[in-house]
MARDREN-199307 format. One record per residue (C-alpha): x, y, z; residue in one letter. Coordinates in pm, whole numbers, padded with zeros to 5 digits, always signed. Example, Ala and Ser with C-alpha at 12.3 -4.5 7.8 and 13.67 -1.06 7.14 Angstrom:
<dofis>
+01230-00450+00780A
+01367-00106+00714S
</dofis>
This chain:
<dofis>
+12359+14135+09836M
+12203+14190+10176S
+12109+14547+10273S
+12101+14468+10644T
+12346+14693+10828A
+12566+14540+11096P
+12465+14605+11455L
+12658+14884+11625P
+12886+14710+11875V
+13027+14860+12192T
+13242+14703+12460R
+13233+14709+12839T
+13337+14479+13119R
+12998+14407+13280V
+12646+14445+13145V
+12383+14463+13418I
+12028+14383+13308V
+11765+14531+13539G
+11763+14846+13753A
+11599+14716+14065G
+11784+14717+14399P
+12010+14426+14297A
+12118+14572+13963G
+12166+14920+14102L
+12376+14799+14394I
+12602+14599+14158V
+12631+14903+13929A
+12723+15134+14216N
+12985+14897+14354L
+13147+14849+14012L
+13143+15220+13932R
+13305+15309+14263T
+13577+15048+14203A
+13647+15173+13852G
+13506+14865+13674V
+13338+14967+13347D
+12973+14864+13328C
+12649+14945+13147V
+12307+14917+13310L
+12005+14827+13093L
+11645+14874+13211E
+11323+14803+13022A
+11118+15066+13206E
+11162+15441+13236S
+11342+15603+13526R
+11018+15765+13638E
+10839+15430+13645F
+11091+15241+13856I
+11123+15531+14100E
+10749+15508+14169Q
+10678+15135+14132R
+10530+15014+14465P
+10731+14737+14625R
+10844+14604+14962A
+10956+14828+15243G
+11129+14620+15513F
+11508+14615+15531L
+11696+14402+15779E
+11961+14575+15986E
+12254+14371+15850W
+12156+14485+15497A
+12136+14850+15598V
+12476+14834+15773R
+12631+14664+15469A
+12496+14935+15236L
+12617+15202+15476D
+12971+15062+15472R
+12968+15111+15094R
+12827+15464+15106G
+12484+15364+14977L
+12259+15424+15277A
+12271+15799+15344D
+11910+15867+15247G
+11790+15550+15411L
+11953+15628+15745L
+11827+15986+15732E
+11462+15909+15652R
+11378+15549+15742A
+11180+15455+16048G
+11264+15150+16255T
+11052+14874+16404Q
+11141+14635+16681G
+10820+14450+16769E
+10502+14311+16619F
+10171+14168+16733E
+09995+13840+16682F
+09619+13879+16723R
+09402+13571+16762F
+09109+13457+16973D
+09036+13822+17049G
+09370+13875+17225E
+09692+14067+17149R
+10035+13907+17187H
+10342+14127+17138T
+10675+13982+17025V
+10958+14225+17106R
+11199+14129+16831T
+11451+14409+16896A
+11489+14315+17262E
+11520+13948+17173L
+11765+13987+16883S
+11936+14322+16938G
+11834+14432+16588R
+11564+14639+16418H
+11382+14643+16088H
+11420+14960+15884F
+11102+15075+15708V
+11200+15230+15374Y
+10984+15165+15066P
+11176+15015+14776Q
+11099+15305+14538P
+11287+15539+14773L
+11587+15306+14784L
+11581+15274+14405V
+11566+15653+14371T
+11867+15691+14601D
+12067+15426+14417L
+11993+15571+14072I
+12097+15917+14188A
+12420+15774+14328S
+12508+15580+14013Y
+12371+15788+13725A
+12375+16143+13859D
+12667+16170+14101R
+12897+15900+13959A
+12785+15954+13596E
+12742+15583+13541G
+12599+15467+13211E
+12235+15356+13220V
+11997+15306+12929R
+11628+15318+13018F
+11334+15191+12813G
+11535+14935+12616V
+11333+14680+12419R
+11383+14323+12297E
+11682+14253+12519V
+11862+13931+12426A
+12167+13750+12567L
+12429+13588+12346H
+12714+13342+12396D
+12690+13324+12775I
+12912+13015+12776D
+13189+13188+12583S
+13466+13423+12692A
+13292+13709+12505R
+12923+13712+12593P
+12703+13993+12466A
+12370+14162+12520V
+12168+14318+12240S
+11865+14546+12260Y
+11646+14782+12059T
+11678+15155+12122D
+11333+15287+12225P
+11379+15616+12038V
+11547+15520+11711T
+11434+15158+11685G
+11794+15059+11606A
+11948+14740+11742R
+12263+14764+11953H
+12503+14500+12078R
+12726+14528+12385I
+13007+14277+12419E
+13135+14218+12770C
+13316+13988+13011D
+13018+13916+13237F
+12640+13964+13250I
+12459+14033+13577A
+12099+13913+13545G
+11902+14134+13784C
+11577+14178+13587D
+11335+13999+13817G
+11101+13704+13797A
+10971+13782+13447R
+11297+13902+13297G
+11494+13772+13002V
+11813+13668+13179T
+11674+13362+13358R
+11501+13261+13035A
+11840+13269+12860A
+11971+12979+13068V
+11995+12674+12836P
+11746+12394+12894T
+11877+12136+13136G
+12136+12366+13291R
+11926+12473+13588A
+11718+12301+13852A
+11416+12515+13933V
+11248+12420+14260T
+10898+12558+14311R
+10662+12563+14609H
+10302+12683+14619D
+10168+12782+14963H
+09813+12717+14841G
+09688+13063+14941V
+09677+13414+14798A
+09690+13758+14959W
+09498+14066+14857L
+09761+14340+14892A
+09611+14677+14976L
+09754+15025+15013L
+09527+15269+15194A
+09545+15644+15244E
+09482+15601+15613A
+09704+15635+15921P
+09813+15306+16080P
+09650+15203+16407S
+09972+15042+16533A
+10337+15141+16507D
+10455+14792+16416G
+10333+14498+16213V
+10008+14327+16313V
+09941+13966+16213F
+09576+13866+16251G
+09516+13490+16266L
+09150+13419+16199H
+08941+13126+16081E
+08813+13345+15794R
+09172+13402+15680G
+09492+13580+15766F
+09501+13960+15784G
+09788+14202+15839A
+09863+14568+15892Q
+10202+14729+15823M
+10271+15101+15866A
+10428+15262+15559R
+10411+15628+15665S
+10204+15842+15901P
+09944+15875+15625Q
+09966+15543+15436V
+09918+15185+15556T
+09978+14850+15388R
+09717+14582+15455Y
+09689+14218+15352Y
+09389+13986+15342L
+09412+13615+15270Q
+09189+13527+14975V
+09131+13221+14760A
+09393+13164+14486P
+09272+13307+14158G
+09057+13573+14324S
+08984+13897+14139D
+09087+14211+14326A
+08795+14400+14173E
+08553+14176+14362D
+08670+14347+14682W
+08480+14671+14724S
+08577+14943+14972H
+08310+14824+15214T
+08404+14457+15184R
+08775+14530+15237V
+08723+14733+15552W
+08459+14502+15698D
+08699+14210+15664E
+08997+14400+15800L
+08799+14508+16107H
+08692+14148+16161R
+09029+13978+16118R
+09236+14235+16311L
+08996+14275+16603A
+09129+14218+16957A
+09049+14341+17306D
+09218+14675+17372G
+09332+14722+17012A
+09293+15074+16866P
+09024+15082+16598P
+09133+15089+16236L
+09103+15425+16064T
+08947+15379+15723E
+09055+15563+15411G
+09061+15533+15031P
+09220+15213+14899V
+09470+15329+14637I
+09612+14990+14540E
+09456+14643+14518K
+09634+14340+14377V
+09608+13966+14439V
+09940+13792+14507L
+09964+13414+14482D
+10194+13293+14759M
+10461+13084+14589H
+10839+13046+14590N
+11104+12927+14347Y
+11480+12877+14357V
+11712+12846+14056V
+12021+12632+14116E
+12294+12714+14039P
+12275+13093+14000M
+12574+13102+13762T
+12578+12984+13399F
+12900+13050+13210G
+12947+13428+13219R
+12589+13496+13338L
+12528+13548+13710H
+12168+13578+13832L
+12072+13790+14132A
+11752+13878+14317G
+11416+13762+14184D
+11578+13641+13862A
+11732+13364+14073A
+11479+13313+14350H
+11138+13436+14454L
+11019+13422+14814V
+10657+13504+14892A
+10617+13826+15097P
+10517+13627+15405I
+10829+13723+15603A
+10941+14031+15405A
+11263+13864+15289K
+11272+13926+14914G
+11448+14264+14895M
+11695+14157+15162N
+11792+13850+14961L
+11839+14069+14652A
+12070+14298+14847I
+12273+14002+14973N
+12314+13867+14618D
+12415+14207+14483A
+12676+14270+14750L
+12831+13928+14695L
+12824+13962+14316L
+12960+14315+14308G
+13246+14227+14542D
+13323+13909+14345A
+13338+14094+14012L
+13566+14360+14157I
+13791+14090+14303A
+13808+13921+13959H
+13958+14232+13803Y
+14212+14239+14084R
+14317+13882+14011G
+14104+13681+14256D
+13828+13454+14120D
+13739+13292+14453T
+13427+13505+14495G
+13289+13433+14149L
+13357+13061+14185A
+13168+13050+14514G
+12900+13308+14434Y
+12608+13073+14378S
+12678+12857+14680E
+12723+13161+14906A
+12392+13314+14794C
+12192+12992+14813L
+12291+12932+15174R
+12094+13239+15283R
+11822+13180+15021V
+11732+12838+15157W
+11748+12960+15518Q
+11497+13235+15435Y
+11278+12995+15236M
+11257+12762+15535E
+11166+13046+15771F
+10903+13176+15528S
+10748+12829+15511Q
+10747+12801+15893W
+10578+13139+15933L
+10329+13063+15656S
+10212+12753+15842D
+10160+12964+16155V
+09979+13248+15980L
+09746+13028+15775H
+09684+12743+16019G
+09363+12881+16167A
+09204+12923+15824S
+09338+12604+15666S
+09030+12391+15731G
+09274+12117+15834D
+09265+12022+16202R
+09623+11891+16193F
+09764+12210+16035Q
+09560+12426+16271A
+09676+12224+16572G
+10045+12235+16484T
+10022+12607+16409A
+09871+12667+16752R
+10147+12456+16912A
+10413+12668+16740R
+10246+12984+16867L
+10235+12852+17224R
+10605+12765+17208R
+10699+13102+17058L
+10496+13302+17308L
+10575+13087+17610G
+10947+13014+17577S
+11217+13283+17587E
+11467+13059+17409S
+11215+12983+17133A
+11129+13352+17105A
+11497+13447+17074K
+11557+13188+16802A
+11250+13314+16614F
+11354+13678+16649A
+11701+13611+16512R
+11555+13457+16198L
+11275+13714+16165Y
+11531+13997+16184M
+11771+13822+15947G
+12065+13778+16179E
+12368+13658+15984E
+12505+13418+16248A
+12456+13052+16167D
+12313+13121+15821L
</dofis>
């Protein structure tokens, strides 16, 4: 006779795996609408509230969160940006994206948004969230009664939650995408062939907006994060080791690649984060498999070339949350069209990211054709108002025509 005890089983309507922006937005929407849900997260609350991530939010995303009561902290504390600079050949070229598009970027680091969303869901709305869960597994996603099991981090006991739907919001390395049966998904991948050294420095920015430095030695960028902290990027060879970049080497290269006549000098400071990011994308199609719906990086990853990733995750989450709520009110139109609706914006942003990547990396490509076409795109963007307006609309994430 077996001594193995049966797994404790609980029941809810929706299990959300992953407490990043996508999962937290879905959880908040469901909780507000009275749809029972449980949120599972592999890390601790403290970890995800401090994990460094992207910081650019497009205005349509902020307005959409505000309409749902999820942007109070953001609107109170976020800065806005409405222009950026290209620097190349020793000259500065400003693109006034707000004037051209009528929209701004909001600068609000992802950890702050996550902190706001957790407080809204777990503290104020008393939503159920289980942090630090281990060995998460999905079951029966093609059936009418899917389930998610996990190991409790304190007791070591296994638990099983049966549900109607699973929202897979656990990122690029999560378990939900891996649970899709072989042959059920087409995964399209693209490698940009470059890597970026992502740096966070305790140093005030030398420009209010984003600076893109186009240099034959490699791309460089500066992005203000706060009055005291600045994000920098340096193009490096794929497979590079961040530890090979000393303080002196980092700052020497930043000074070189971001130099331009009349530009304020960079203020140096301690580098508090160094990580090499390979620039690659992937898209999973479809984003729905039985009762599992993927959202955010679990379904698609876009390199941080155009700061689109968090915005795509927000779009997915809003569509999925609204579709699940509509299901429980008798309308399955949103769930049936969820994947198609998400992928329309995903592919639009992928195309723009590819276009901008070719511009940013043309000078350092070592390929005369790529360098020449990149320069032609820059001339068109900087010399044509209609081209600049079209660029600005895509850069700022305007919803029209997407």
